[in-house]
PyMOL CGO cylinders between C-alpha atoms (Angstrom):
from pymol import cmd
from pymol.cgo import CYLINDER

trace = [
    CYLINDER, 103.46, 12.85, -65.81, 103.71, 13.53, -62.10, 0.3, 1, 1, 1, 1, 1, 1,
    CYLINDER, 103.71, 13.53, -62.10, 99.98, 12.77, -61.68, 0.3, 1, 1, 1, 1, 1, 1,
    CYLINDER, 99.98, 12.77, -61.68, 100.40, 9.44, -63.50, 0.3, 1, 1, 1, 1, 1, 1,
    CYLINDER, 100.40, 9.44, -63.50, 103.24, 8.37, -61.22, 0.3, 1, 1, 1, 1, 1, 1,
    CYLINDER, 103.24, 8.37, -61.22, 101.35, 9.40, -58.08, 0.3, 1, 1, 1, 1, 1, 1,
    CYLINDER, 101.35, 9.40, -58.08, 98.19, 7.65, -59.32, 0.3, 1, 1, 1, 1, 1, 1,
    CYLINDER, 98.19, 7.65, -59.32, 100.12, 4.46, -60.09, 0.3, 1, 1, 1, 1, 1, 1,
    CYLINDER, 100.12, 4.46, -60.09, 101.75, 4.51, -56.66, 0.3, 1, 1, 1, 1, 1, 1,
    CYLINDER, 101.75, 4.51, -56.66, 98.37, 4.97, -54.95, 0.3, 1, 1, 1, 1, 1, 1,
    CYLINDER, 98.37, 4.97, -54.95, 96.85, 2.15, -56.98, 0.3, 1, 1, 1, 1, 1, 1,
    CYLINDER, 96.85, 2.15, -56.98, 99.68, -0.24, -56.11, 0.3, 1, 1, 1, 1, 1, 1,
    CYLINDER, 99.68, -0.24, -56.11, 99.48, 0.73, -52.45, 0.3, 1, 1, 1, 1, 1, 1,
    CYLINDER, 99.48, 0.73, -52.45, 95.72, 0.14, -52.42, 0.3, 1, 1, 1, 1, 1, 1,
    CYLINDER, 95.72, 0.14, -52.42, 96.12, -3.28, -54.03, 0.3, 1, 1, 1, 1, 1, 1,
    CYLINDER, 96.12, -3.28, -54.03, 98.80, -4.18, -51.48, 0.3, 1, 1, 1, 1, 1, 1,
    CYLINDER, 98.80, -4.18, -51.48, 96.58, -3.15, -48.57, 0.3, 1, 1, 1, 1, 1, 1,
    CYLINDER, 96.58, -3.15, -48.57, 93.66, -5.15, -49.97, 0.3, 1, 1, 1, 1, 1, 1,
    CYLINDER, 93.66, -5.15, -49.97, 95.80, -8.25, -50.42, 0.3, 1, 1, 1, 1, 1, 1,
    CYLINDER, 95.80, -8.25, -50.42, 97.03, -8.05, -46.84, 0.3, 1, 1, 1, 1, 1, 1,
    CYLINDER, 97.03, -8.05, -46.84, 93.59, -7.65, -45.32, 0.3, 1, 1, 1, 1, 1, 1,
    CYLINDER, 93.59, -7.65, -45.32, 91.82, -10.25, -47.44, 0.3, 1, 1, 1, 1, 1, 1,
    CYLINDER, 91.82, -10.25, -47.44, 90.55, -13.06, -45.23, 0.3, 1, 1, 1, 1, 1, 1,
    CYLINDER, 90.55, -13.06, -45.23, 89.63, -15.22, -48.23, 0.3, 1, 1, 1, 1, 1, 1,
    CYLINDER, 89.63, -15.22, -48.23, 92.60, -17.55, -47.75, 0.3, 1, 1, 1, 1, 1, 1,
    CYLINDER, 92.60, -17.55, -47.75, 91.46, -18.42, -44.20, 0.3, 1, 1, 1, 1, 1, 1,
    CYLINDER, 91.46, -18.42, -44.20, 89.39, -21.56, -43.62, 0.3, 1, 1, 1, 1, 1, 1,
    CYLINDER, 89.39, -21.56, -43.62, 85.69, -20.86, -43.10, 0.3, 1, 1, 1, 1, 1, 1,
    CYLINDER, 85.69, -20.86, -43.10, 85.93, -21.64, -39.38, 0.3, 1, 1, 1, 1, 1, 1,
    CYLINDER, 85.93, -21.64, -39.38, 88.55, -18.90, -38.90, 0.3, 1, 1, 1, 1, 1, 1,
    CYLINDER, 88.55, -18.90, -38.90, 86.59, -16.41, -41.03, 0.3, 1, 1, 1, 1, 1, 1,
    CYLINDER, 86.59, -16.41, -41.03, 83.48, -17.07, -38.95, 0.3, 1, 1, 1, 1, 1, 1,
    CYLINDER, 83.48, -17.07, -38.95, 85.44, -16.61, -35.70, 0.3, 1, 1, 1, 1, 1, 1,
    CYLINDER, 85.44, -16.61, -35.70, 86.86, -13.27, -36.83, 0.3, 1, 1, 1, 1, 1, 1,
    CYLINDER, 86.86, -13.27, -36.83, 83.47, -12.05, -38.06, 0.3, 1, 1, 1, 1, 1, 1,
    CYLINDER, 83.47, -12.05, -38.06, 81.67, -13.18, -34.91, 0.3, 1, 1, 1, 1, 1, 1,
    CYLINDER, 81.67, -13.18, -34.91, 84.07, -11.82, -32.29, 0.3, 1, 1, 1, 1, 1, 1,
    CYLINDER, 84.07, -11.82, -32.29, 85.92, -8.97, -34.02, 0.3, 1, 1, 1, 1, 1, 1,
    CYLINDER, 85.92, -8.97, -34.02, 83.45, -7.55, -36.54, 0.3, 1, 1, 1, 1, 1, 1,
    CYLINDER, 83.45, -7.55, -36.54, 83.99, -3.98, -35.32, 0.3, 1, 1, 1, 1, 1, 1,
    CYLINDER, 83.99, -3.98, -35.32, 87.76, -4.18, -35.90, 0.3, 1, 1, 1, 1, 1, 1,
    CYLINDER, 87.76, -4.18, -35.90, 89.38, -4.24, -39.31, 0.3, 1, 1, 1, 1, 1, 1,
    CYLINDER, 89.38, -4.24, -39.31, 91.80, -6.92, -40.43, 0.3, 1, 1, 1, 1, 1, 1,
    CYLINDER, 91.80, -6.92, -40.43, 95.20, -5.41, -41.22, 0.3, 1, 1, 1, 1, 1, 1,
    CYLINDER, 95.20, -5.41, -41.22, 97.06, -8.51, -42.36, 0.3, 1, 1, 1, 1, 1, 1,
    CYLINDER, 97.06, -8.51, -42.36, 96.58, -12.23, -42.94, 0.3, 1, 1, 1, 1, 1, 1,
    CYLINDER, 96.58, -12.23, -42.94, 99.63, -14.48, -43.20, 0.3, 1, 1, 1, 1, 1, 1,
    CYLINDER, 99.63, -14.48, -43.20, 99.59, -18.14, -44.10, 0.3, 1, 1, 1, 1, 1, 1,
    CYLINDER, 99.59, -18.14, -44.10, 102.62, -19.90, -42.66, 0.3, 1, 1, 1, 1, 1, 1,
    CYLINDER, 102.62, -19.90, -42.66, 104.16, -22.54, -44.85, 0.3, 1, 1, 1, 1, 1, 1,
    CYLINDER, 104.16, -22.54, -44.85, 104.19, -26.21, -43.87, 0.3, 1, 1, 1, 1, 1, 1,
    CYLINDER, 104.19, -26.21, -43.87, 107.94, -26.35, -43.21, 0.3, 1, 1, 1, 1, 1, 1,
    CYLINDER, 107.94, -26.35, -43.21, 107.79, -24.12, -40.13, 0.3, 1, 1, 1, 1, 1, 1,
    CYLINDER, 107.79, -24.12, -40.13, 108.34, -25.57, -36.69, 0.3, 1, 1, 1, 1, 1, 1,
    CYLINDER, 108.34, -25.57, -36.69, 105.08, -24.17, -35.30, 0.3, 1, 1, 1, 1, 1, 1,
    CYLINDER, 105.08, -24.17, -35.30, 102.65, -26.29, -37.24, 0.3, 1, 1, 1, 1, 1, 1,
    CYLINDER, 102.65, -26.29, -37.24, 99.71, -25.35, -35.03, 0.3, 1, 1, 1, 1, 1, 1,
    CYLINDER, 99.71, -25.35, -35.03, 100.01, -21.69, -36.06, 0.3, 1, 1, 1, 1, 1, 1,
    CYLINDER, 100.01, -21.69, -36.06, 99.09, -22.06, -39.72, 0.3, 1, 1, 1, 1, 1, 1,
    CYLINDER, 99.09, -22.06, -39.72, 97.33, -18.69, -40.12, 0.3, 1, 1, 1, 1, 1, 1,
    CYLINDER, 97.33, -18.69, -40.12, 98.06, -15.39, -38.42, 0.3, 1, 1, 1, 1, 1, 1,
    CYLINDER, 98.06, -15.39, -38.42, 95.55, -12.52, -38.50, 0.3, 1, 1, 1, 1, 1, 1,
    CYLINDER, 95.55, -12.52, -38.50, 96.56, -9.06, -37.31, 0.3, 1, 1, 1, 1, 1, 1,
    CYLINDER, 96.56, -9.06, -37.31, 93.76, -6.67, -36.37, 0.3, 1, 1, 1, 1, 1, 1,
    CYLINDER, 93.76, -6.67, -36.37, 93.84, -2.86, -36.38, 0.3, 1, 1, 1, 1, 1, 1,
    CYLINDER, 93.84, -2.86, -36.38, 93.56, -2.71, -32.57, 0.3, 1, 1, 1, 1, 1, 1,
    CYLINDER, 93.56, -2.71, -32.57, 96.83, -4.63, -32.14, 0.3, 1, 1, 1, 1, 1, 1,
    CYLINDER, 96.83, -4.63, -32.14, 95.38, -8.08, -31.47, 0.3, 1, 1, 1, 1, 1, 1,
    CYLINDER, 95.38, -8.08, -31.47, 97.00, -11.03, -33.21, 0.3, 1, 1, 1, 1, 1, 1,
    CYLINDER, 97.00, -11.03, -33.21, 94.98, -14.20, -33.79, 0.3, 1, 1, 1, 1, 1, 1,
    CYLINDER, 94.98, -14.20, -33.79, 96.63, -17.53, -34.62, 0.3, 1, 1, 1, 1, 1, 1,
    CYLINDER, 96.63, -17.53, -34.62, 94.65, -20.37, -36.17, 0.3, 1, 1, 1, 1, 1, 1,
    CYLINDER, 94.65, -20.37, -36.17, 95.57, -23.99, -36.87, 0.3, 1, 1, 1, 1, 1, 1,
    CYLINDER, 95.57, -23.99, -36.87, 95.31, -25.52, -40.35, 0.3, 1, 1, 1, 1, 1, 1,
    CYLINDER, 95.31, -25.52, -40.35, 91.60, -26.28, -39.79, 0.3, 1, 1, 1, 1, 1, 1,
    CYLINDER, 91.60, -26.28, -39.79, 90.81, -22.70, -38.80, 0.3, 1, 1, 1, 1, 1, 1,
    CYLINDER, 90.81, -22.70, -38.80, 90.52, -23.34, -35.05, 0.3, 1, 1, 1, 1, 1, 1,
    CYLINDER, 90.52, -23.34, -35.05, 91.75, -20.51, -32.85, 0.3, 1, 1, 1, 1, 1, 1,
    CYLINDER, 91.75, -20.51, -32.85, 94.89, -21.46, -30.88, 0.3, 1, 1, 1, 1, 1, 1,
    CYLINDER, 94.89, -21.46, -30.88, 96.18, -18.10, -29.61, 0.3, 1, 1, 1, 1, 1, 1,
    CYLINDER, 96.18, -18.10, -29.61, 95.16, -14.49, -29.12, 0.3, 1, 1, 1, 1, 1, 1,
    CYLINDER, 95.16, -14.49, -29.12, 97.84, -11.99, -28.21, 0.3, 1, 1, 1, 1, 1, 1,
    CYLINDER, 97.84, -11.99, -28.21, 97.74, -8.24, -27.67, 0.3, 1, 1, 1, 1, 1, 1,
    CYLINDER, 97.74, -8.24, -27.67, 100.71, -6.22, -28.86, 0.3, 1, 1, 1, 1, 1, 1,
    CYLINDER, 100.71, -6.22, -28.86, 99.59, -3.11, -26.98, 0.3, 1, 1, 1, 1, 1, 1,
    CYLINDER, 99.59, -3.11, -26.98, 97.77, -4.69, -23.99, 0.3, 1, 1, 1, 1, 1, 1,
    CYLINDER, 97.77, -4.69, -23.99, 94.39, -4.32, -25.70, 0.3, 1, 1, 1, 1, 1, 1,
    CYLINDER, 94.39, -4.32, -25.70, 91.72, -6.30, -23.84, 0.3, 1, 1, 1, 1, 1, 1,
    CYLINDER, 91.72, -6.30, -23.84, 90.44, -9.43, -25.52, 0.3, 1, 1, 1, 1, 1, 1,
    CYLINDER, 90.44, -9.43, -25.52, 86.63, -9.49, -25.65, 0.3, 1, 1, 1, 1, 1, 1,
    CYLINDER, 86.63, -9.49, -25.65, 85.08, -12.09, -23.34, 0.3, 1, 1, 1, 1, 1, 1,
    CYLINDER, 85.08, -12.09, -23.34, 83.00, -13.42, -26.23, 0.3, 1, 1, 1, 1, 1, 1,
    CYLINDER, 83.00, -13.42, -26.23, 86.22, -14.60, -27.91, 0.3, 1, 1, 1, 1, 1, 1,
    CYLINDER, 86.22, -14.60, -27.91, 87.17, -16.78, -24.93, 0.3, 1, 1, 1, 1, 1, 1,
    CYLINDER, 87.17, -16.78, -24.93, 85.76, -20.14, -23.81, 0.3, 1, 1, 1, 1, 1, 1,
    CYLINDER, 85.76, -20.14, -23.81, 82.64, -19.66, -21.65, 0.3, 1, 1, 1, 1, 1, 1,
    CYLINDER, 82.64, -19.66, -21.65, 83.94, -21.77, -18.75, 0.3, 1, 1, 1, 1, 1, 1,
    CYLINDER, 83.94, -21.77, -18.75, 87.06, -19.62, -18.49, 0.3, 1, 1, 1, 1, 1, 1,
    CYLINDER, 87.06, -19.62, -18.49, 85.04, -16.40, -18.65, 0.3, 1, 1, 1, 1, 1, 1,
    CYLINDER, 85.04, -16.40, -18.65, 82.86, -17.67, -15.79, 0.3, 1, 1, 1, 1, 1, 1,
    CYLINDER, 82.86, -17.67, -15.79, 85.93, -18.44, -13.66, 0.3, 1, 1, 1, 1, 1, 1,
    CYLINDER, 85.93, -18.44, -13.66, 87.51, -15.04, -14.40, 0.3, 1, 1, 1, 1, 1, 1,
    CYLINDER, 87.51, -15.04, -14.40, 84.28, -13.17, -13.63, 0.3, 1, 1, 1, 1, 1, 1,
    CYLINDER, 84.28, -13.17, -13.63, 84.08, -14.84, -10.23, 0.3, 1, 1, 1, 1, 1, 1,
    CYLINDER, 84.08, -14.84, -10.23, 87.77, -14.64, -9.29, 0.3, 1, 1, 1, 1, 1, 1,
    CYLINDER, 87.77, -14.64, -9.29, 89.33, -11.77, -11.26, 0.3, 1, 1, 1, 1, 1, 1,
    CYLINDER, 89.33, -11.77, -11.26, 86.37, -9.51, -11.98, 0.3, 1, 1, 1, 1, 1, 1,
    CYLINDER, 86.37, -9.51, -11.98, 88.36, -6.31, -12.55, 0.3, 1, 1, 1, 1, 1, 1,
    CYLINDER, 88.36, -6.31, -12.55, 91.21, -7.78, -14.61, 0.3, 1, 1, 1, 1, 1, 1,
    CYLINDER, 91.21, -7.78, -14.61, 91.34, -7.62, -18.38, 0.3, 1, 1, 1, 1, 1, 1,
    CYLINDER, 91.34, -7.62, -18.38, 92.52, -10.55, -20.47, 0.3, 1, 1, 1, 1, 1, 1,
    CYLINDER, 92.52, -10.55, -20.47, 95.42, -9.58, -22.77, 0.3, 1, 1, 1, 1, 1, 1,
    CYLINDER, 95.42, -9.58, -22.77, 96.53, -13.04, -23.87, 0.3, 1, 1, 1, 1, 1, 1,
    CYLINDER, 96.53, -13.04, -23.87, 95.06, -16.52, -24.39, 0.3, 1, 1, 1, 1, 1, 1,
    CYLINDER, 95.06, -16.52, -24.39, 96.73, -19.66, -25.66, 0.3, 1, 1, 1, 1, 1, 1,
    CYLINDER, 96.73, -19.66, -25.66, 95.48, -23.19, -26.14, 0.3, 1, 1, 1, 1, 1, 1,
    CYLINDER, 95.48, -23.19, -26.14, 97.31, -26.42, -26.83, 0.3, 1, 1, 1, 1, 1, 1,
    CYLINDER, 97.31, -26.42, -26.83, 96.25, -30.05, -26.60, 0.3, 1, 1, 1, 1, 1, 1,
    CYLINDER, 96.25, -30.05, -26.60, 96.41, -30.30, -22.80, 0.3, 1, 1, 1, 1, 1, 1,
    CYLINDER, 96.41, -30.30, -22.80, 95.90, -26.80, -21.42, 0.3, 1, 1, 1, 1, 1, 1,
    CYLINDER, 95.90, -26.80, -21.42, 94.84, -23.23, -21.88, 0.3, 1, 1, 1, 1, 1, 1,
    CYLINDER, 94.84, -23.23, -21.88, 96.61, -20.22, -20.44, 0.3, 1, 1, 1, 1, 1, 1,
    CYLINDER, 96.61, -20.22, -20.44, 95.29, -16.72, -19.84, 0.3, 1, 1, 1, 1, 1, 1,
    CYLINDER, 95.29, -16.72, -19.84, 97.40, -13.62, -19.27, 0.3, 1, 1, 1, 1, 1, 1,
    CYLINDER, 97.40, -13.62, -19.27, 95.74, -10.80, -17.34, 0.3, 1, 1, 1, 1, 1, 1,
    CYLINDER, 95.74, -10.80, -17.34, 96.58, -7.11, -17.64, 0.3, 1, 1, 1, 1, 1, 1,
    CYLINDER, 96.58, -7.11, -17.64, 98.21, -7.13, -14.19, 0.3, 1, 1, 1, 1, 1, 1,
    CYLINDER, 98.21, -7.13, -14.19, 100.70, -9.79, -15.35, 0.3, 1, 1, 1, 1, 1, 1,
    CYLINDER, 100.70, -9.79, -15.35, 98.97, -12.72, -13.64, 0.3, 1, 1, 1, 1, 1, 1,
    CYLINDER, 98.97, -12.72, -13.64, 98.88, -15.94, -15.63, 0.3, 1, 1, 1, 1, 1, 1,
    CYLINDER, 98.88, -15.94, -15.63, 96.03, -18.35, -15.06, 0.3, 1, 1, 1, 1, 1, 1,
    CYLINDER, 96.03, -18.35, -15.06, 96.25, -21.95, -16.25, 0.3, 1, 1, 1, 1, 1, 1,
    CYLINDER, 96.25, -21.95, -16.25, 93.31, -24.18, -17.15, 0.3, 1, 1, 1, 1, 1, 1,
    CYLINDER, 93.31, -24.18, -17.15, 93.05, -27.71, -18.44, 0.3, 1, 1, 1, 1, 1, 1,
    CYLINDER, 93.05, -27.71, -18.44, 91.88, -28.40, -22.00, 0.3, 1, 1, 1, 1, 1, 1,
    CYLINDER, 91.88, -28.40, -22.00, 88.21, -28.29, -20.90, 0.3, 1, 1, 1, 1, 1, 1,
    CYLINDER, 88.21, -28.29, -20.90, 88.59, -24.91, -19.15, 0.3, 1, 1, 1, 1, 1, 1,
    CYLINDER, 88.59, -24.91, -19.15, 88.82, -26.12, -15.55, 0.3, 1, 1, 1, 1, 1, 1,
    CYLINDER, 88.82, -26.12, -15.55, 91.07, -23.98, -13.33, 0.3, 1, 1, 1, 1, 1, 1,
    CYLINDER, 91.07, -23.98, -13.33, 94.49, -25.52, -12.54, 0.3, 1, 1, 1, 1, 1, 1,
    CYLINDER, 94.49, -25.52, -12.54, 96.73, -22.83, -11.04, 0.3, 1, 1, 1, 1, 1, 1,
    CYLINDER, 96.73, -22.83, -11.04, 97.94, -19.22, -10.92, 0.3, 1, 1, 1, 1, 1, 1,
    CYLINDER, 97.94, -19.22, -10.92, 101.42, -18.17, -11.99, 0.3, 1, 1, 1, 1, 1, 1,
]
cmd.load_cgo(trace, "trace")
């Protein structure tokens, strides 16, 4: 009887873990982004935020095993990458124009946060510096 209970618990736990890490409910654009830029990291959890929430641009939230959190809009476009444990965001996941600017002006800094809205993009570096860009990725200012 003890083996049956333990087996049932393990089965339920496995199903729960699979359901959390299933990217099937993400739009194809978001799935492609995760596969292209984070293929070596496993997906821990995928949440779909309901329509009644205030933050309508953050429709889907993907949590990766390295502590990165990816937010996507309802169409599957990336809108934010955040690192819970200061894990560096790979340059391939960032807009090319921003990577070029950072390579030239902050070569030794690691990016630990990126956010995009309609009018601007903001980068957070590991040293706490915040760099603002316009929507096209042109440098605006340092904070």
